[in-house]
C-alpha positions as CSV (number, residue, x, y, z in Angstrom):
1,M,-4.1,2.9,-15.1
2,K,-4.9,6.6,-14.2
3,R,-7.1,5.5,-11.0
4,A,-4.5,3.8,-9.1
5,G,-1.9,7.2,-10.2
6,Y,-4.7,9.6,-8.2
7,Q,-4.9,7.7,-5.7
8,L,-1.3,7.3,-4.9
9,W,-1.4,11.7,-6.0
10,L,-3.5,12.3,-3.9
11,V,-1.7,10.5,-0.9
12,Q,2.0,12.2,-1.9
13,N,0.1,15.5,-1.4
14,G,-1.1,14.5,2.2
15,Y,-4.9,13.6,1.0
16,T,-6.9,11.0,1.9
17,P,-7.4,8.4,-1.0
18,I,-11.4,7.9,-2.1
19,S,-11.5,3.9,-0.8
20,W,-8.9,3.0,1.8
21,R,-8.4,0.7,4.6
22,P,-5.1,0.4,7.9
23,M,-3.2,-2.8,7.2
24,P,-2.4,-2.9,10.7
25,S,-1.6,-7.3,9.9
26,I,1.1,-5.4,7.2
27,G,2.9,-3.1,10.3
28,K,2.1,0.3,11.6
29,G,1.6,3.3,8.9
30,V,0.7,0.4,6.7
31,Y,-2.0,1.8,3.9
32,E,-4.2,-0.7,1.3
33,I,-6.6,1.5,-1.9
34,K,-8.5,-0.3,-3.4
35,I,-9.7,0.1,-6.7
36,K,-12.5,-0.7,-8.6
37,Y,-12.5,-0.4,-12.2
38,K,-12.7,-3.8,-14.7
39,G,-12.0,-5.6,-11.1
40,E,-11.1,-5.2,-8.1
41,Y,-7.6,-4.1,-7.7
42,R,-5.7,-3.0,-4.5
43,I,-2.5,-1.0,-3.5
44,I,-0.3,-1.5,-0.5
45,Y,1.3,1.7,1.2
46,A,3.2,2.8,3.4
47,V,3.9,6.6,4.5
48,S,5.6,6.9,7.6
49,I,9.0,6.3,6.4
50,K,11.1,9.5,5.7
51,D,8.0,11.2,4.6
52,A,7.9,9.2,1.6
53,V,5.2,6.7,0.0
54,H,6.5,3.5,0.1
55,V,4.4,1.5,-2.6
56,L,5.0,-2.4,-0.6
57,E,2.3,-4.3,-3.2
58,A,-0.2,-4.0,-6.4
59,F,-2.2,-6.7,-7.0
60,R,-5.6,-8.2,-8.1
61,K,-8.1,-9.1,-6.0
62,K,-9.8,-12.0,-6.9
63,T,-11.1,-13.8,-3.7
64,Q,-12.6,-12.3,0.0
65,K,-9.6,-12.4,1.6
66,T,-6.5,-10.9,0.5
67,P,-3.6,-13.5,0.1
68,Q,-1.7,-14.5,2.5
69,Q,1.5,-14.6,0.0
70,V,0.6,-10.8,-0.8
71,I,1.0,-9.6,3.3
72,D,4.1,-11.6,3.6
73,L,5.6,-9.8,0.4
74,A,4.5,-6.8,1.6
75,R,5.7,-7.3,5.0
76,K,9.1,-8.0,3.9
77,R,9.2,-5.0,1.8
78,L,8.3,-3.0,4.6
79,Q,11.1,-4.2,6.9
80,E,13.3,-3.5,4.1
81,A,12.4,0.2,3.7
82,L,12.5,0.3,7.2
83,N,16.1,-1.5,7.9
84,E,17.5,0.9,4.5
85,Q,15.7,4.1,6.4
86,A,18.2,3.0,9.6
87,N,21.3,2.7,7.1
88,I,20.4,6.4,6.0
């Protein structure tokens, strides 16, 4: 989807995505991009790891609240990225 790619391009180049919010429940430096295109989509990403954008999860949002399994998976992937950084 071009819209998602463009939003991530903005983040990679130091710009703010069009529609976003912080996700402190997942971790420090974690944000969610909101995309409306034939439904609601979300991209959860972290930028504070080695000056890189780490996409932790992307999904189609079907309910008001972010599903707990999505939050848990994003936390796990964030921890894996942080552990990898510590080992470099």
